[in-house]
N, C-alpha and C positions, 0 to 999 in steps of 0.2 A: 820919555817914560810918563805914563799917566797913572797917578795914584788917586783913585777915588777916595772920598771921605772914609776914615777908619770907623769901624764899629766901636762902640763903647762897651767893653765887657763888664759884666756884673761882678761884684766882689766874689772871689772864688775861695773854696775851702777844700782841703784834702778829704774832709769828712762828708762832702756833698753826696747826696743820694745818687747822683749821676755815676759816681765811681765806686760805689760800695761793693759791687761784684768784682771789681778789679783789684781789690786790696788783698792780692795773693801773698803768700809768704815771700815770693820773689820780689814783690814791689812794696807792699805795706804802705802805711800812711806817710812815712818818710820819703819813699820813692815817689808817691803821688804828689807830694809837695814839690819835689824836684821837677817833675813833669810840668806842673803848673807854673813854675818859674823859668821854664826853658823856652827857647825860640828856635824855630826850624824854617829853612827855606826850601821849597820844592820847586825845582827848575823844570818846567814843562807840566802842563795840566791836561795831558792826554790820558791814555789808559792807565799807565802806572801811577801817574800823578793823582788821578781821581781816587784810586783805591788807597794810596798812601795818605792823602789828605783826609779822606773819610775816616780811616783807622785812627790817625793821630788826633783828629778833632774829638772823636768819641773817647779816646784815651785821656784827654785833658792836657795836651801840650799847650802851654800858656799863650804862645804867639806863633802863628803859622803864616808865613809869607809865601804867596803863590805867584809865580812869575811865568807868564805865557803871552805870546803875541797873537795867537790864533783865535778863531771864532768857532762856534759849535756848528757842525754839519750833520746831516742825517745819518751818514755812514759811520759816525762816531758812536752812535747809541748802543751798538751791540756789545761794546766793551768799556765805555766811559760812563761809569755808574751814577755820576752826579748829575748828568744832563738828561733832558727829556725833549720831546718833539717841539714843544713851544720854544725852548732855547734855540733849537736849530732854525725854526721858522723866523725867529726874530734876529737871527745872525748875531747872537749875543757873544761877546768875548768870553773865552773859556775861564779866564781868571775871575771875571765878574759873576758868571753863572755859578761857578763853584763856590765862591764866597757867599752868595745868597743862600745856597742850599746849606752850607756848613754853619752859617750863623743861626739857622733854624734848628740845627741839630744840637749845638752847644753855644749858648749865649754867654757862658762864663769866660770864654777865651777870646783872644783878639785874632781876627782874620784880616790879613792885609793883601788885597789883590794888586798886582802890578802888571799893567799891560805893556810889555816890552819885549823886544828881541834881544836876548842876552848875547852880548858881543864883547870884544876886547875893550871898548870904550866905556862900558858901564858895569861889567861884572863885579869888579872890586867894590864899587860903590853900593851895589845892591846887596852883596853878602856880608858887608863889614860888621853888621850888628846881630848876627845869628850864631847859635851854638853848633849847628849842624846843617849840612846841605844834602839834599836827597835828589838823585837823578831820576827825572821823569821824561827825559828828552828822547828824541828819535834819530839823532845823528851823532856821529863820532866827533866831528869838529867841536861841537859844543861841549862834549864830554872832556875832550883834551883841554879845552879852555877852563872848564870847572876845575879840572885836576891842577892846572897851573895856579889858578887863583887860590884854591884851598891849601895847596902845599905852601905857597908863598906866605899866606896869612895864618897858617897853623890851624885851619878849621877842618875837622873830620868830615868826610862825605861818603855816601853810599851809592855805588854804581849799580845800575840795573838795566837790563835789556830783555826784550821778548820779541820773538818772531815765529810765525807758524805755531807749533806746539811746544817750542823750546824757549828757555829763558836762563838768564845768568845774573847773579848778583855778587858783589864784593865790597867789603868794608875797607875804607882807606883812612888810616890815622897818620897824619904827617909825622915823619921821622920815626915812626914805630912799626909801620907795616909797609909792604910793597904798595906802590901807587899804580895808577892806570898805565903809565908809560913803562913800568916794569913788566906788565902783562902784555901790552901791545906797544912795541917800540916805535912803529911808524904808522902814520895815518893811512888807512886802507884807501886804495884808489877808488874814484867814483864808480859805482856800478858793481863793485866786487862783492860787497856784502848783500845778502837778501834783506828785503824790507817788507813791512806789512803791505805796502802797495804792490809788491811783486809776487809775494807768496801768501799773503794774508796773515791773520793772527787769531788764535783761539782764546776766547775771553777767560777761560779757566786758567790758562797759562799765565795770563796777566795777573789774575787774582793771587796765584800762588807766589809769584816773584815779588809782587808789591807787598804781600803780607809778610814775606821774609824781610824785606827792606824795613817795613814799619816795626817789626819785632826787634830787629837789631837797633833801630833808632831809639826805641824805648829803653833797651838795655844800656845803650851808650849814655843816654841823657840822665839815667838814674845812677850811673857809675858802676854798672855791672860789667863783667868780662864779656866781650863780644867775640863772635866767630872770626878766626884768623884765616881760614880757608875761603876761597871763592867757591860758589856752588853752581853747578849746571843741572837743570831739571828738564826732562822731557815728559810732560804730563800724559801724552798719548801712549807712550810706551812704558810709563811708570818707572823711569830711571832717574836716579839721583846721585850725582857724582861730585864729591868734594875735589877741589883743585888747589894744590899747594902752590902758592906764588911767593917766591923769595924776593927780597929787595935786590935789585940789580946794582952791583957796585959801580957800574958805569952809567946808571940812569941819568939822563939829561935833566930830568925834572927834580926828583927827590934827593939825588946825590949832588949833582952839579949846580942845581938851582938856576938853570937857564930856562926861562919861561917864555918860550918862543911864541906860544899862542896868545899870550897877553900883549906881545909886541906887534902881532899881526894886525895890519889895518883892515877894516871892514871893506869888503868888496862893494863896488858901486851897484852891482846887481846880484841878487841871490835867486837861484832857481828853487822854487818851492816844490819839494818832493810830493808827487801824487796829486797836485792841484792844477796841472796844466797852466801854470802861472809863474810870474817872476815878481820879485820884490825889488823896488827901486829904493836905494839907500842914499838920501840926499847928504851931501857933504856939509851943508850948513843947516842949523836948526832954524825952523821957521814956524809961524803960527798959521793955521788954516781955519777959516770959518766955514763949516759945512753948510750953514744957512745961506751964506753969500754964494758959495760955489753951487749949491742946489739951484739958486735963482738964475745963475748964468747958464747952467747946463740943461735946465728943463725944457728949453725951447728947441733943443737939437737932439734930444734922446730921452730914454727912460732913466730916471734918477730917483733914488730914495736914500734916506740917511737916518741915523740915530746919533746918540751922543758920542759913539765911538768909531763909526765907520760910514762912509758914503759909497754907494754902489751906482755905477753909471754904465749904460749900454747904448 
């Protein structure tokens, strides 16, 4: 996990001009103070993560931790609102690119980018100091892992997913509401679920689901009642369906407290969806000098590197 130097937030105040249009009767100065003293972790800084991070930064959540292993690519730009062509050209890590933009939006709060692949070996360490976790991922295995970790440690989290023109979100409060395993008992087989790589995604669908996630996050952080139903939205057809999800009395996670995804060892190789690539996951932690590696490789091929990544052909 690489954690770049943290920003130094300016002294904050609920009365700041930044938030004066947000002091609604639903929030008020008291609620704004709660937001400024809250911490949130966003897992995944793709389409959903971009919109959620942008909204919560502008709303004045005091600390936002953004966790993502990926880098910006040109085909991200139609839906990932914090990035631009320069970020893609520089192959900048998404967590870093997002943090740079967000710090320029609100210097009163703390933005903590974490370049990491969230897995069973690090998820508990990464989320231990936050009040809320928000799902911005693109795969079910990571969501099941987040569900395990949040239920185990009593941290609320907000599930969200978008594909094509449809999306869904659900609030999960440990021991109070249904969890993800109450909704989806078993991990779907590879290739069963459609993805943005196979069917695409409409950017307006992303904005709506992420905005719902951010709204529920604000409500939860200030102590207001949150929505108990999951919601499915199809923005193209204009449909909006609440889905009642009851706690499963036999749920392996929230009832029996068996956290099988936390016990699961990380695979040696991970296929990266939509990238025509694989990720090698070393069993031992090592240090790599890109400068030295660049010197060794430049005589046998094309090589370039920055602080976070080396590319070789």
